[in-house]
N, C-alpha and C positions, 0 to 999 in steps of 0.2 A: 328277636326279629325273625319273622317268617318270610320265606320267599315263595310267594304264590304267583308264579308266572301265568299270565293270562293265556289260557289254552287257545281261544280263537286267534289271538295275536301270534302265538307260536306257530300255528298251522298256516296262517296267512303269510307270515314271514318265510317259512320254509317253502311254501308253494311259490311265492314271489322269487325266492332265491333260485329255485329250480327253473322256472320259466325264464327269468332274466339270464341265468347262466346258459341255458340252452340256446337262446337267441344270440346272446353276446358272442359266445364261442363259435357257434356255427357260422356267424357272419364274419368274424375276424380270422378264424382259423381255416374255414372252408373244409371241404370234404377231404382234400389230399392230406391234411395234417391229422386227420382222425381215422385213417384207414385201419390202424391197428388197435381200435377200441373194442374191448371185450365187454361182456355184460357185467363183470365185477366192477369195472370203472363206474358204471351207472349206479350200481347199488351203493358204492362208496360216496358218490356225488349226492345221493338222496340223504344218506346219513350225515354228511357234512352240512347239508342244508338245514336239517333239523337241529343238529348240535350248534351250528352258528346262530340260528334263530334263538335257541334257548339261551345261549350265553349272552347275546345282546340283550335279551329280555331281562336276564338277571342283572346285568350292569345298569340298564335303564332304571329298573326298579330300585336297585341299591342306591343309586345316586339321587333318587327322589324327584327326578325331573318329570314334568308332564307336558303334554302338548307336542305337536309335530316338530316345532323348532327345537325344543329341548332334546327330544329323542334323536332328531337328526344330528344335533351337535355331538351327542355321545357316540352315535354310529360313525360320524365323520372322523372323530378322534381315533376310533378303533381302526378305520380304514387308513388313516395317516400312519399309525403305528405299524400296521402290516406292510404298508408301502415302504417304510423306512427299512424294514427287514429285507424286502426285495431289492432296495437300492444297494444295501451292503452286499448282497449276493451278486448283483450285477457288477458292482465295482471290482469284485474278485473274480469276474469272468464266469460265474456260474449260470448266467442268463444272457441271452443276446439282448440287444437294445429293443428289438421288436417284442420279444416275449416279456421283457420288463414292462414296457408300456401297456401291453395287453393285460398283464397281471395287476398292475396298480390301478389302471382304469376300472377294471372289474371290481376290485376291493373297495376303492374309494366310493364308487356308486352304490354297490349293494349294501355295504354296511351302513351308509347314510340312510338308505331306504329302510333297512331293517329297524334302525333306531327310530325313524319317523313313524313306522307302523306301531311300535311299542309306545311311543309318546302319544300317538292318536288314541290308543286303547286305554291309556291311563286316565 
């Protein structure tokens, strides 16, 4: 079995991740929560966007789903799993309720969208 992740889907997913994240976090966090942001944070965010896009692509391809709905389902499942980790962390006081809601909202939406993109390209 070879894993040939679709390059246009990989780039489209990574760009969507960056654009969505930029809009989502700038609206929800505002300037005051981002004052101590250095350039390294943005470099890491770009790397995370590409890595996340690649891993979703591998999972969509491995499961064999095709179409937007199938891809969105795989991405949504990933978002739910990540949200469960955030829930556990919030229950133990590692996240405020506000940060918990911001984080799960982000991950549920973006991973569902990433999965949909890969499903569309299959």
